Rosetta silent file (secondary structure, phi, psi, omega in degrees, C-alpha in Angstrom):
SEQUENCE: MSIARTRGDISGCDPAVVQDFLVHLEGKPVFPELLDLLSLTVQLDGLAHVEILRTVHHGASSFPLMAFRFGPDDPKTPVLALFGGVHGLERIGTRVVLSYLRTLMELSRWDRVTQEMLKTTRIVLFPLVNPVGMYLQRRANGNGIDLMRNSPVRADAVDRWHLFGGHRISPRLPWYQGKEGAPMEAEAQAVCDFVRREIFPAEVALAVDVHSGYGKVDRFWFPYARTREPFPHLAEVVALKQLLDKAHPHHIYRVEPQSRQYVTHGDLWDYLYEEFQAERPDGHFIPFTLELGSWLWVKKNWRQVFFRSGVFNPWLPHREQRTLRRHMILFDFLHRAVLSPDPWASLGDAARDRLLGYGLKTWYAV
SCORE:     score description
SCORE:     0.000 S_00000001
   1 L     0.000  129.590 -179.393    0.000    0.000    0.000 S_00000001
   2 L   -73.355  132.712  176.792    1.410    3.378   -1.000 S_00000001
   3 L   -86.048  -41.844  179.093    1.929    5.781    1.873 S_00000001
   4 L  -156.814  140.486  176.529    2.597    8.859   -0.239 S_00000001
   5 L  -105.711  131.417  178.231    3.137    9.569   -3.910 S_00000001
   6 L  -129.323  158.368  175.275    5.644   12.231   -4.906 S_00000001
   7 L  -103.503   91.618 -177.490    6.955   13.589   -8.192 S_00000001
   8 L    77.720 -176.290 -179.518   10.691   13.292   -7.767 S_00000001
   9 L   -74.639  149.792  176.785   12.664   14.229   -4.686 S_00000001
  10 L   -99.913  119.974 -176.316   11.475   16.978   -2.360 S_00000001
  11 L   -97.438  -12.426  179.913   14.257   19.454   -1.676 S_00000001
  12 L  -141.979 -171.033 -178.375   12.389   21.782    0.634 S_00000001
  13 L  -145.545  132.679  170.650    9.304   21.899    2.783 S_00000001
  14 L  -139.720  165.841 -176.078    6.229   24.074    2.916 S_00000001
  15 H   -55.985  -33.279 -179.108    2.801   23.495    4.505 S_00000001
  16 H   -65.704  -37.943  179.061    1.302   22.429    1.177 S_00000001
  17 H   -64.808  -46.376  179.249    3.864   19.641    0.787 S_00000001
  18 H   -63.797  -42.103  179.692    3.206   18.309    4.269 S_00000001
  19 H   -61.998  -35.821  178.071   -0.535   18.599    3.777 S_00000001
  20 H   -62.729  -41.807  175.740   -0.196   16.585    0.566 S_00000001
  21 H   -60.002  -44.212 -177.744    1.487   13.795    2.508 S_00000001
  22 H   -64.364  -38.458  178.591   -1.323   13.867    5.062 S_00000001
  23 H   -61.686  -43.449 -179.556   -4.009   13.691    2.385 S_00000001
  24 H   -69.861  -22.000  179.365   -2.424   10.580    0.895 S_00000001
  25 H   -76.236  -23.305 -172.962   -2.225    9.005    4.348 S_00000001
  26 L   -59.490  127.366  175.747   -5.974    9.201    4.957 S_00000001
  27 L    76.189    9.399 -177.464   -7.593    5.798    5.135 S_00000001
  28 L  -115.450  148.143 -179.340   -4.344    3.908    4.538 S_00000001
  29 L   -72.204  106.313 -177.244   -2.494    1.570    6.908 S_00000001
  30 L  -132.395  147.375 -177.548    0.432    3.659    8.085 S_00000001
  31 L   -72.852  146.517 -169.158    2.587    3.361   11.177 S_00000001
  32 H   -66.789  -28.069 -177.836    1.723    5.887   13.906 S_00000001
  33 H   -63.495  -41.342  178.445    5.191    7.456   14.255 S_00000001
  34 H   -68.054  -40.477  178.507    5.113    8.863   10.723 S_00000001
  35 H   -63.192  -41.701  178.675    1.553   10.081   11.167 S_00000001
  36 H   -64.887  -41.235  179.112    2.498   11.771   14.454 S_00000001
  37 H   -59.346  -47.815 -178.657    5.550   13.348   12.832 S_00000001
  38 H   -69.738  -36.887  178.766    3.523   14.865    9.998 S_00000001
  39 H   -63.897  -42.493  177.899    0.728   15.958   12.310 S_00000001
  40 H   -62.846  -36.166  179.921    3.188   17.812   14.561 S_00000001
  41 H   -60.097  -42.035 -179.997    4.654   19.494   11.493 S_00000001
  42 H   -67.404  -29.400 -176.366    1.294   20.982   10.602 S_00000001
  43 H   -83.506   -6.059 -172.403    0.813   22.235   14.187 S_00000001
  44 L   -66.785  -29.229  176.183    4.109   24.129   14.393 S_00000001
  45 L    52.978   42.067  175.831    2.635   27.407   13.098 S_00000001
  46 L    78.829    6.500 -179.409    6.022   28.824   12.144 S_00000001
  47 L   -71.844  -22.055 -178.947    7.678   28.103   15.507 S_00000001
  48 L  -143.001  156.607  172.060   10.422   26.087   13.812 S_00000001
  49 E   -81.224  130.957 -178.689   11.993   25.661   10.419 S_00000001
  50 E  -118.319  138.649 -177.558   10.870   22.373    8.862 S_00000001
  51 E  -143.157  138.268  168.820   12.648   20.644    6.027 S_00000001
  52 E   -95.095  106.775 -173.527   12.258   17.436    4.062 S_00000001
  53 E   -69.158  -43.130  178.542   15.896   16.462    3.583 S_00000001
  54 E  -153.922  167.888  168.756   15.205   13.619    1.185 S_00000001
  55 E  -119.730  126.681  177.473   12.477   11.272    0.105 S_00000001
  56 E  -106.588  150.442 -171.366   13.223    7.543    0.292 S_00000001
  57 E  -121.909  148.009  171.996   11.238    4.998   -1.651 S_00000001
  58 E  -143.322  107.854 -173.701   10.121    1.431   -1.154 S_00000001
  59 L    61.483 -127.753  179.186    8.156    0.014   -4.039 S_00000001
  60 L   -89.534    0.121 -177.407    5.381    2.472   -4.811 S_00000001
  61 E   -95.783  147.206  178.492    5.617    4.097   -1.398 S_00000001
  62 E  -127.428  142.689 -175.101    7.555    7.255   -0.572 S_00000001
  63 E  -132.646  131.782  178.986    8.685    8.415    2.853 S_00000001
  64 E   -84.200  140.988  168.812    9.987   11.845    3.891 S_00000001
  65 E   -98.602  105.095 -168.648   13.149   12.305    5.953 S_00000001
  66 E  -108.341  140.250  178.869   12.109   15.320    7.989 S_00000001
  67 E  -131.203  153.435 -176.631   14.193   17.647   10.154 S_00000001
  68 E  -129.734  147.034  175.482   13.291   20.547   12.436 S_00000001
  69 E  -136.831  121.594  172.044   15.234   23.548   13.675 S_00000001
  70 E  -102.443  140.035  176.199   14.302   25.810   16.596 S_00000001
  71 L   105.394 -168.368 -173.752   16.300   28.973   17.156 S_00000001
  72 L   -63.776  160.166  176.657   18.465   31.235   14.972 S_00000001
  73 L   -76.705  -24.194 -174.723   19.388   30.530   11.360 S_00000001
  74 L   -63.107  115.694 -177.861   23.099   31.096   12.043 S_00000001
  75 L   -70.419   -9.048  176.994   24.786   27.653   11.995 S_00000001
  76 L   -80.294  -11.635 -179.494   27.564   28.946   14.265 S_00000001
  77 L   -65.725  138.803  176.412   25.084   29.198   17.143 S_00000001
  78 L   -51.375  141.630 -169.595   25.534   26.515   19.859 S_00000001
  79 E  -139.537  142.038  167.568   23.313   23.557   19.067 S_00000001
  80 E  -110.977  128.814 -177.841   21.709   20.483   20.615 S_00000001
  81 E  -120.228  133.973  179.703   20.783   17.815   18.058 S_00000001
  82 E  -122.541  137.223 -178.500   18.428   14.869   18.630 S_00000001
  83 E  -131.567  149.868  176.975   18.030   11.825   16.379 S_00000001
  84 E  -153.984  165.606  174.199   15.757    8.774   16.523 S_00000001
  85 L    70.560   26.795  175.315   14.521    5.846   14.485 S_00000001
  86 L   -65.498  -36.982  175.641   17.861    4.839   12.961 S_00000001
  87 L  -107.323  124.973 -171.005   16.787    1.217   13.475 S_00000001
  88 L   -61.839  -27.823  179.287   13.256    0.526   12.322 S_00000001
  89 L   -75.281  -19.268 -173.846   12.389   -1.856   15.157 S_00000001
  90 L   -92.277   66.401 -176.969   13.301    0.739   17.793 S_00000001
  91 H   -60.831  -31.825 -175.252   10.098    2.750   17.602 S_00000001
  92 H   -63.082  -30.189  177.944   10.516    4.090   21.106 S_00000001
  93 H   -61.968  -45.898  176.315   13.527    6.163   20.022 S_00000001
  94 H   -63.720  -39.915 -178.669   11.424    8.102   17.527 S_00000001
  95 H   -65.786  -36.797  177.553    8.639    8.453   20.077 S_00000001
  96 H   -63.860  -45.088  179.771   11.016    9.902   22.676 S_00000001
  97 H   -66.447  -40.533  177.806   12.299   12.512   20.208 S_00000001
  98 H   -65.225  -35.156  177.343    8.754   13.339   19.058 S_00000001
  99 H   -62.588  -42.738  177.680    7.680   13.718   22.691 S_00000001
 100 H   -67.719  -38.330  176.573   10.422   16.277   23.233 S_00000001
 101 H   -58.315  -43.449  179.514    9.507   17.991   19.955 S_00000001
 102 H   -64.170  -44.500  178.641    5.932   18.357   21.165 S_00000001
 103 H   -61.848  -45.865 -179.980    7.071   19.751   24.534 S_00000001
 104 H   -62.479  -39.682  178.573    9.483   22.173   22.887 S_00000001
 105 H   -61.239  -45.878 -178.297    6.808   23.318   20.469 S_00000001
 106 H   -69.795  -40.937  178.684    4.343   24.094   23.261 S_00000001
 107 H   -64.593  -33.955 -179.273    6.924   25.804   25.483 S_00000001
 108 H   -65.087  -19.750 -179.462    8.045   27.952   22.556 S_00000001
 109 H   -75.203  -33.622 -168.449    4.543   29.439   22.372 S_00000001
 110 H  -138.501  -22.499 -172.730    4.445   30.916   25.880 S_00000001
 111 L   -82.190  116.393 -176.544    7.441   30.122   28.091 S_00000001
 112 H   -66.077  -33.123  178.801    9.743   33.140   28.293 S_00000001
 113 H   -63.452  -48.051  178.140   12.682   31.061   29.525 S_00000001
 114 H   -61.807  -44.049  179.789   12.498   28.777   26.474 S_00000001
 115 H   -60.298  -41.637  179.157   12.026   31.744   24.160 S_00000001
 116 H   -68.099  -41.376 -179.772   15.086   33.491   25.602 S_00000001
 117 H   -62.336  -36.065 -177.546   17.222   30.340   25.399 S_00000001
 118 H   -81.133    0.433  171.849   16.306   29.870   21.747 S_00000001
 119 H   -78.220  -25.359 -175.267   17.513   33.370   20.901 S_00000001
 120 H  -125.434    4.287  175.239   21.118   32.270   21.379 S_00000001
 121 L  -138.250  163.010  174.627   20.975   28.484   20.877 S_00000001
 122 E  -121.401  150.116  167.837   19.491   26.081   18.382 S_00000001
 123 E  -124.301  122.766  177.896   17.787   22.723   18.800 S_00000001
 124 E  -116.633  143.364 -175.612   17.652   20.540   15.698 S_00000001
 125 E  -135.328  136.591  174.760   15.750   17.266   15.501 S_00000001
 126 E  -128.267   82.585 -166.110   15.743   14.375   13.025 S_00000001
 127 L   -73.548  -25.403 -172.362   13.135   12.121   14.675 S_00000001
 128 L  -137.310   89.063 -175.586   12.715    9.368   12.072 S_00000001
 129 L   -77.274  -31.230 -172.224   15.877    8.467   10.179 S_00000001
 130 L  -125.840   69.086 -177.232   14.700    5.076    8.881 S_00000001
 131 H   -66.748  -32.170  179.550   10.985    5.274    7.990 S_00000001
 132 H   -66.043  -44.029  177.442   11.112    2.342    5.548 S_00000001
 133 H   -60.504  -39.989  179.278   12.570    0.062    8.216 S_00000001
 134 H   -67.957  -38.511  177.460    9.902    1.160   10.672 S_00000001
 135 H   -63.633  -40.341 -178.620    7.186    0.598    8.070 S_00000001
 136 H   -84.484   -5.708 -178.304    8.528   -2.903    7.316 S_00000001
 137 L    58.255   53.960  174.858    9.064   -3.625   11.036 S_00000001
 138 L  -145.375  161.598 -175.141   12.717   -4.487   10.706 S_00000001
 139 L   -65.930  -46.037 -173.097   16.017   -3.135   11.974 S_00000001
 140 L   -79.329  176.478  175.624   17.585   -2.350    8.608 S_00000001
 141 L   -84.299 -168.293 -176.320   16.453    0.028    5.884 S_00000001
 142 L   -64.820  -20.108  178.428   14.662   -0.987    2.703 S_00000001
 143 L   -95.768    7.351  178.803   17.880   -2.415    1.236 S_00000001
 144 L    78.035   20.442 -175.917   18.540   -4.596    4.264 S_00000001
 145 L  -108.800  132.314  176.866   21.420   -2.411    5.491 S_00000001
 146 L   -76.082  112.922 -174.331   21.991   -1.457    9.119 S_00000001
 147 H   -64.477  -27.149  179.789   22.403    2.316    8.971 S_00000001
 148 H   -90.496   14.436  170.474   24.512    2.403   12.140 S_00000001
 149 H  -126.723   14.988 -164.340   27.009   -0.010   10.546 S_00000001
 150 L  -100.327   -7.026 -179.776   27.076    1.776    7.180 S_00000001
 151 L   -80.857  168.250 -179.235   29.929    4.295    7.409 S_00000001
 152 L   -72.838   -4.880 -175.410   33.468    3.528    6.124 S_00000001
 153 L   -64.316  135.773  176.006   34.858    3.303    9.682 S_00000001
 154 L  -112.897  136.481 -179.654   36.486   -0.019   10.581 S_00000001
 155 L   -76.040  156.520 -179.715   36.741   -1.256   14.153 S_00000001
 156 L   -65.500  -46.058 -173.906   40.059   -2.198   15.709 S_00000001
 157 L  -153.194   96.346  173.612   39.081   -5.715   16.716 S_00000001
 158 L  -120.389  119.754  177.300   35.705   -7.325   15.989 S_00000001
 159 L   -57.252  132.002 -175.321   35.605  -11.127   15.913 S_00000001
 160 L   -58.919  -20.945 -179.554   34.346  -12.128   12.450 S_00000001
 161 L   -93.765   -4.820  174.104   31.680  -14.303   14.088 S_00000001
 162 L   -85.973   81.009 -171.453   30.344  -11.471   16.235 S_00000001
 163 H   -59.813  -29.371 -177.406   27.838  -10.439   13.596 S_00000001
 164 H   -64.605  -16.242  176.356   26.393   -7.645   15.753 S_00000001
 165 H   -79.200   -2.498 -178.636   29.669   -5.765   15.226 S_00000001
 166 L   106.233  136.293 -178.604   28.853   -5.438   11.536 S_00000001
 167 E  -150.923  169.348  178.215   29.416   -7.827    8.625 S_00000001
 168 L  -123.550   27.857 -175.742   29.253   -8.042    4.833 S_00000001
 169 L   -73.397  -55.737 -175.807   27.864  -11.577    4.543 S_00000001
 170 L  -166.264  142.922  174.969   24.285  -10.935    3.441 S_00000001
 171 L   -68.965   -7.833  177.229   21.484   -8.362    3.860 S_00000001
 172 L   -77.117  -14.255  177.209   19.306  -11.237    5.021 S_00000001
 173 L  -102.082  145.234  177.198   21.207  -11.195    8.308 S_00000001
 174 L   -64.889  160.159  178.054   20.910   -8.333   10.800 S_00000001
 175 L    71.051   21.368  179.757   23.794   -5.848   11.226 S_00000001
 176 E   -71.162  129.737 -176.379   24.691   -5.969    7.507 S_00000001
 177 L   -82.621  -21.859 -168.602   27.035   -3.090    6.589 S_00000001
 178 L   100.349  170.558 -178.150   26.489   -3.066    2.846 S_00000001
 179 L   -70.457  142.063  179.808   28.988   -3.884    0.116 S_00000001
 180 L   -61.821  132.423  179.138   32.525   -2.713    0.660 S_00000001
 181 L    84.200   -8.265  179.944   33.235    0.505   -1.221 S_00000001
 182 L   -74.724  152.903  176.265   29.579    1.186   -1.995 S_00000001
 183 L   -61.131  153.440  176.080   28.166    4.660   -1.295 S_00000001
 184 L   -63.194  154.501  178.321   26.424    5.104    2.024 S_00000001
 185 L   -64.010  156.179 -175.855   22.675    4.558    2.080 S_00000001
 186 H   -56.795  -39.883 -179.044   20.431    7.562    1.423 S_00000001
 187 H   -67.943  -43.097  178.367   19.299    7.721    5.055 S_00000001
 188 H   -65.184  -40.373  178.639   22.859    7.557    6.426 S_00000001
 189 H   -65.471  -35.732  177.784   23.984   10.158    3.915 S_00000001
 190 H   -63.471  -40.670  176.490   21.084   12.395    4.952 S_00000001
 191 H   -61.744  -47.193 -177.530   22.253   12.210    8.587 S_00000001
 192 H   -62.672  -45.888 -179.959   25.823   13.049    7.583 S_00000001
 193 H   -63.309  -39.759  179.478   24.814   15.972    5.356 S_00000001
 194 H   -64.613  -44.088  179.964   22.499   17.310    8.062 S_00000001
 195 H   -65.611  -43.339  179.086   25.205   17.089   10.734 S_00000001
 196 H   -60.411  -37.988 -177.410   27.798   18.752    8.502 S_00000001
 197 H   -79.740  -42.789 -171.098   25.453   21.642    7.802 S_00000001
 198 H   -95.491  -21.329 -174.508   23.827   22.123   11.217 S_00000001
 199 L  -112.938  -44.542 -173.880   26.544   20.991   13.648 S_00000001
 200 L   -55.708  -38.625 -179.365   30.005   21.344   12.116 S_00000001
 201 L   -76.271  -11.393 -170.289   29.937   25.179   11.970 S_00000001
 202 L   -70.686  148.376  175.733   28.671   25.516   15.573 S_00000001
 203 L   -65.400  -40.288  179.476   30.811   26.927   18.366 S_00000001
 204 E  -142.289  137.168 -178.183   29.567   24.170   20.697 S_00000001
 205 E  -146.680  135.499  170.599   27.497   21.116   19.779 S_00000001
 206 E  -125.596  142.646  178.160   26.025   18.101   21.556 S_00000001
 207 E  -130.410  147.695  175.605   24.076   15.335   19.830 S_00000001
 208 E  -133.062  124.382  176.380   21.946   12.484   21.181 S_00000001
 209 E  -110.319  118.665 -171.496   20.887    9.491   19.087 S_00000001
 210 E   -93.714  124.127 -179.918   18.152    7.500   20.854 S_00000001
 211 E  -130.834  173.857  174.046   18.225    3.691   20.576 S_00000001
 212 E  -151.767  167.946  175.509   16.896    0.670   22.458 S_00000001
 213 L   114.908    6.544 -178.537   17.476   -3.071   22.652 S_00000001
 214 L  -140.229  125.843  170.363   20.455   -3.490   24.966 S_00000001
 215 L    80.322  174.555 -178.688   20.706   -3.995   28.704 S_00000001
 216 L  -104.034   -7.571  179.591   18.486   -3.373   31.726 S_00000001
 217 L  -122.621  157.974  177.712   19.584    0.193   32.471 S_00000001
 218 L   -80.618  118.455 -178.203   19.537    3.368   30.399 S_00000001
 219 E  -103.193  139.455  176.667   23.054    3.983   29.150 S_00000001
 220 E  -113.153   95.164 -172.041   24.394    7.339   27.978 S_00000001
 221 E   -89.718  140.735  167.754   27.199    6.343   25.643 S_00000001
 222 E  -116.564  163.650 -178.797   29.932    8.539   24.239 S_00000001
 223 L   -62.198  157.733   13.396   32.385    7.489   21.488 S_00000001
 224 L  -103.510  161.776  166.996   34.101    5.410   20.519 S_00000001
 225 L  -100.160  -21.570 -173.514   32.200    2.442   19.115 S_00000001
 226 L   -89.550  -16.595 -173.879   35.079    1.320   16.872 S_00000001
 227 L  -151.545  155.504  175.773   37.895    1.125   19.443 S_00000001
 228 L   -93.970    9.368  173.898   38.549    0.814   23.147 S_00000001
 229 L   -68.745  150.336 -178.770   41.098    3.614   22.957 S_00000001
 230 L   -61.059  144.774  178.286   40.218    6.676   25.082 S_00000001
 231 L   -72.380  131.343 -176.544   37.943    9.283   23.564 S_00000001
 232 L   -57.903  -32.167  178.983   39.852   12.521   22.762 S_00000001
 233 L   -97.816   36.972 -177.227   37.254   14.709   24.492 S_00000001
 234 H   -61.511  -40.996 -179.139   37.218   12.520   27.596 S_00000001
 235 H   -61.322  -41.242  178.857   37.864   15.430   29.978 S_00000001
 236 H   -65.793  -37.937  177.254   34.862   17.317   28.588 S_00000001
 237 H   -62.793  -44.644  178.950   32.664   14.232   28.961 S_00000001
 238 H   -61.847  -42.048  178.922   33.709   13.839   32.594 S_00000001
 239 H   -61.862  -42.496  176.635   32.990   17.515   33.232 S_00000001
 240 H   -62.959  -43.573  179.195   29.510   17.124   31.694 S_00000001
 241 H   -60.192  -42.732 -179.218   28.875   13.985   33.740 S_00000001
 242 H   -67.219  -36.009  174.719   29.837   15.748   36.956 S_00000001
 243 H   -64.032  -42.281  177.891   27.531   18.661   36.117 S_00000001
 244 H   -63.818  -43.692 -179.550   24.719   16.174   35.467 S_00000001
 245 H   -61.164  -38.385 -178.163   25.446   14.311   38.712 S_00000001
 246 H   -78.742  -39.547 -179.125   25.319   17.521   40.730 S_00000001
 247 H   -73.373  -34.605 -178.081   22.293   19.072   38.991 S_00000001
 248 L  -134.951   74.444 -173.184   20.308   15.811   38.985 S_00000001
 249 L   -63.223  -15.145 -179.861   21.858   13.540   41.627 S_00000001
 250 L  -106.729   21.724 -179.501   19.106   10.951   41.225 S_00000001
 251 L   -65.128  164.209 -169.142   19.358   10.599   37.446 S_00000001
 252 L  -103.365    1.399 -166.306   19.055    7.121   35.961 S_00000001
 253 L   -92.104  140.916  170.049   21.873    7.079   33.400 S_00000001
 254 E   -99.692  104.881 -178.516   24.999    4.977   33.272 S_00000001
 255 E   -84.968  129.008 -177.665   27.494    7.211   31.477 S_00000001
 256 E  -168.530  161.564  171.983   30.260    5.257   29.723 S_00000001
 257 E   -70.129  144.569  179.638   32.040    4.797   26.371 S_00000001
 258 H   -60.348  -35.512 -176.856   30.104    2.528   24.029 S_00000001
 259 H   -64.171  -13.200  176.395   33.191    0.366   23.534 S_00000001
 260 H   -65.550  -25.120  179.195   32.942   -0.651   27.187 S_00000001
 261 L   -99.327  -45.417  177.581   30.073   -2.923   26.093 S_00000001
 262 L  -167.956  163.196  177.550   31.037   -3.848   22.520 S_00000001
 263 L  -116.236  152.128 -176.827   32.778   -2.497   19.412 S_00000001
 264 L  -140.701  155.109  168.472   31.313   -2.169   15.930 S_00000001
 265 L   -82.001  155.177  163.380   32.269   -1.341   12.380 S_00000001
 266 L    73.292   16.592 -177.211   30.688    1.531   10.498 S_00000001
 267 L   -65.189  126.254 -177.819   29.392    3.689   13.353 S_00000001
 268 H   -63.905  -36.261 -175.570   28.065    6.947   11.911 S_00000001
 269 H   -75.097  -34.670  171.098   28.938    8.981   14.993 S_00000001
 270 H   -60.531  -44.765 -178.321   32.560    7.817   15.063 S_00000001
 271 H   -60.990  -47.316 -177.744   32.756    8.717   11.381 S_00000001
 272 H   -72.157  -39.113  178.924   31.262   12.184   11.846 S_00000001
 273 H   -61.613  -44.979 -177.936   33.188   12.964   15.026 S_00000001
 274 H   -69.437  -32.924  174.390   36.525   12.130   13.411 S_00000001
 275 H   -65.847  -42.287  176.927   35.651   14.163   10.339 S_00000001
 276 H   -60.578  -45.008 -178.860   34.769   17.100   12.580 S_00000001
 277 H   -62.205  -37.000  178.676   38.031   16.718   14.493 S_00000001
 278 H   -66.221  -36.501 -179.165   40.021   16.737   11.256 S_00000001
 279 H   -82.121  -37.572 -174.200   38.323   19.961   10.158 S_00000001
 280 L  -136.401   74.851 -175.682   38.105   21.698   13.537 S_00000001
 281 L   -61.843  -20.581  178.509   40.580   20.206   16.022 S_00000001
 282 L   -97.911    4.781 -178.056   39.823   22.971   18.533 S_00000001
 283 L   -81.765  173.172 -179.036   36.035   22.620   18.221 S_00000001
 284 E  -128.108  101.157  175.771   33.602   21.030   20.649 S_00000001
 285 E  -138.071  116.385  178.708   31.252   18.373   19.258 S_00000001
 286 E  -121.903  113.799  175.668   30.311   15.357   21.372 S_00000001
 287 E   -92.374  120.501  177.674   27.853   12.821   19.925 S_00000001
 288 E  -103.061  156.624  169.445   26.112   10.710   22.570 S_00000001
 289 E  -119.239  124.894  173.949   23.932    7.636   22.183 S_00000001
 290 E   -95.010  105.790 -177.974   21.054    7.159   24.600 S_00000001
 291 E  -100.476  105.294 -176.821   20.595    3.384   24.752 S_00000001
 292 E   -72.743  134.038 -175.625   17.329    2.617   26.531 S_00000001
 293 L   -77.525   76.496 -171.559   17.490   -0.463   28.766 S_00000001
 294 L   -72.632  -18.219 -179.202   14.748   -2.429   27.050 S_00000001
 295 H   -63.489  -25.210  177.927   15.582   -5.785   28.642 S_00000001
 296 H   -67.436  -35.958  176.611   13.878   -4.550   31.793 S_00000001
 297 H   -63.618  -40.130  179.255   10.612   -4.167   29.876 S_00000001
 298 H   -67.493  -40.714  179.944   10.938   -7.769   28.695 S_00000001
 299 H   -59.677  -38.305 -177.755   11.733   -8.966   32.215 S_00000001
 300 H   -82.873  -18.038  179.419    8.534   -7.362   33.509 S_00000001
 301 L  -143.342   75.512 -168.098    6.426   -8.590   30.577 S_00000001
 302 H   -60.369  -20.560 -179.960    8.168  -11.737   29.291 S_00000001
 303 H   -64.631  -19.604  179.548    5.605  -12.355   26.540 S_00000001
 304 H   -60.352  -28.965 -173.850    7.193   -9.500   24.578 S_00000001
 305 H   -64.204  -18.385 -177.812   10.150  -11.703   23.706 S_00000001
 306 H   -86.606    1.682 -179.143    7.991  -13.712   21.284 S_00000001
 307 L  -121.447  146.069 -172.528    7.349  -10.703   19.053 S_00000001
 308 L   -53.910  -45.050 -176.823    9.776   -9.034   16.686 S_00000001
 309 L   -92.361    0.305 -173.539    9.565   -5.580   18.218 S_00000001
 310 L   -67.555  -27.608 -178.788    9.034   -6.779   21.781 S_00000001
 311 L   -77.546  -13.951 -170.938   12.703   -6.688   22.765 S_00000001
 312 L  -110.340  -13.394 -170.445   13.008   -3.050   21.722 S_00000001
 313 L  -138.967  144.530  172.961    9.876   -1.266   22.927 S_00000001
 314 L   -73.019  132.234 -177.027    7.704   -0.978   26.041 S_00000001
 315 L   -94.383  -38.916 -176.379    4.324   -2.509   25.315 S_00000001
 316 L   -75.202  137.708 -173.937    2.249   -1.581   28.334 S_00000001
 317 H   -55.127  -40.682 -176.570    0.899    2.004   28.191 S_00000001
 318 H   -68.962  -29.810  178.078    2.175    3.070   31.609 S_00000001
 319 H   -74.122  -37.537  176.187    5.716    1.932   30.772 S_00000001
 320 H   -65.941  -42.588  178.953    5.699    3.806   27.486 S_00000001
 321 H   -61.200  -41.512  178.412    4.390    6.950   29.199 S_00000001
 322 H   -62.638  -41.779  179.694    7.131    6.700   31.821 S_00000001
 323 H   -64.459  -40.143 -176.877    9.756    6.331   29.080 S_00000001
 324 H   -68.841  -27.895 -177.700    8.435    9.307   27.132 S_00000001
 325 H   -96.616  -22.941 -169.149    8.577   11.652   30.109 S_00000001
 326 H   -74.282  -19.971 -176.291   11.691   10.508   31.960 S_00000001
 327 L   -96.417   -1.566  178.571   14.243   11.771   29.415 S_00000001
 328 H   -62.485  -34.510  178.868   12.929   15.328   29.158 S_00000001
 329 H   -63.214  -41.686  179.487   15.153   16.294   32.106 S_00000001
 330 H   -63.286  -46.614 -178.016   18.250   15.053   30.254 S_00000001
 331 H   -64.567  -38.453  177.243   17.422   16.970   27.083 S_00000001
 332 H   -64.400  -41.851  177.266   16.751   20.134   29.066 S_00000001
 333 H   -59.514  -44.822 -178.301   20.089   19.712   30.863 S_00000001
 334 H   -67.781  -35.124  175.168   21.937   19.312   27.555 S_00000001
 335 H   -61.624  -44.057  177.884   20.222   22.375   26.117 S_00000001
 336 H   -65.444  -31.833 -179.469   21.439   24.366   29.107 S_00000001
 337 H   -68.645  -34.671  176.622   24.908   22.871   28.654 S_00000001
 338 H   -78.562  -25.811  175.742   25.240   24.244   25.109 S_00000001
 339 H   -72.676  -34.936 -177.659   23.864   27.592   26.287 S_00000001
 340 L  -126.397   74.369 -170.382   26.400   27.729   29.165 S_00000001
 341 L   -83.904  -11.803 -171.982   29.409   25.700   27.945 S_00000001
 342 H   -54.816  -41.866 -177.126   32.224   27.251   29.984 S_00000001
 343 H   -63.397  -20.078 -178.919   32.117   24.748   32.901 S_00000001
 344 H  -122.605  -21.681 -175.864   32.746   21.813   30.537 S_00000001
 345 H  -105.596   -8.992 -178.891   34.094   23.196   27.250 S_00000001
 346 L  -122.848   65.666 -174.266   36.570   25.816   28.526 S_00000001
 347 L   -88.791  138.103  171.396   38.789   23.767   30.812 S_00000001
 348 L   -76.293  169.165 -176.196   42.125   24.933   32.131 S_00000001
 349 H   -61.166  -42.317 -178.106   45.154   22.659   32.002 S_00000001
 350 H   -66.246  -43.948  179.117   44.925   21.616   35.652 S_00000001
 351 H   -65.323  -41.191  179.372   41.217   20.842   35.445 S_00000001
 352 H   -61.290  -45.101 -179.769   41.678   18.973   32.182 S_00000001
 353 H   -62.543  -41.577 -179.804   44.433   16.792   33.633 S_00000001
 354 H   -64.709  -46.168 -178.791   42.352   16.011   36.716 S_00000001
 355 H   -68.099  -39.140  177.995   39.231   15.143   34.717 S_00000001
 356 H   -62.638  -43.188  177.912   41.190   13.123   32.190 S_00000001
 357 H   -60.361  -41.156  178.644   42.775   11.105   34.993 S_00000001
 358 H   -62.567  -45.723 -178.599   39.343   10.421   36.480 S_00000001
 359 H   -63.989  -42.660  179.397   37.977    9.280   33.101 S_00000001
 360 H   -63.385  -42.108 -179.599   40.895    6.990   32.358 S_00000001
 361 H   -68.666  -36.691 -175.660   40.671    5.393   35.790 S_00000001
 362 H   -75.317  -41.611 -169.526   36.881    5.005   35.633 S_00000001
 363 H  -116.287  -15.538 -172.855   36.409    3.629   32.130 S_00000001
 364 L  -123.477    5.925  177.489   39.715    2.506   30.702 S_00000001
 365 L    52.329   40.845  179.283   41.505    0.823   33.627 S_00000001
 366 L  -104.220    0.000    0.000   44.500    3.107   33.172 S_00000001
């Protein structure tokens, strides 16, 4: 069933384009995340810039890759970026980002604090990176490629039989990277182009990519995914963690490098971070991954394990509601951190050495 028909790629966005998508959706079986995304777009009333970055196709169906920007047009302005739905089975990631989008939209109408903050900072959101995968109810995109294994980055040491680290065996298996040397998938390329345009020029930038499907606790991962070597901005991460610990001493997050759990090939955030570092070695861009501890949902409702999406998403309404509201505090904290970066991004030599020592001892057994 076609979700939307378009004439060629859409390079921009206006209300008529979005309304056209909504008209084609009427009466057709479509997944709720895309419908919610388009509905929110219509309700924005000029509060944010909306753009359709690309249109991806699956058979006769077309899906928009939509991005939002609150705040000034100047790309040098400090920015917080949120991403979701990179893996189609992880619907909760898109829902978390859409929940924050809705909150931000409503606060922007009347809250003077939010309005003042958005005069000197930007918030950009890419809530649904992989709409075809979500429509098909599978992890990969329409070509069977895992978008978070799709960059050219190679890990230091991934056992060839640890398929979850990325492989090139077959798109019929999960975690498939794509053919060696092939261009990145349209969705992955859209993320990279968006980050280069909206984040690379910024004075200070933080990004959060929301995922689920691993562990019983909510983990707040920083790079690297490709190596267990220390992250170059480790001191800044420690400073941010200490600010979070003091501002919200009862927060739920386990902050750690992703490589502490496993390493992977092709991580988009490793790829983009290293490209940023090559271009702007004195800049400040830290991409985080918020990995929701979905195994706890399965433990409390074991029947979920028998369904494809059950390992990745809370099924019971009260658990989903709790998930949608509990991360708003983190996003608000990160927004304040890009607005007031001096405590973590402007470290003196003594503070940097102290924080670096703490990070090495805590996460790298050095």
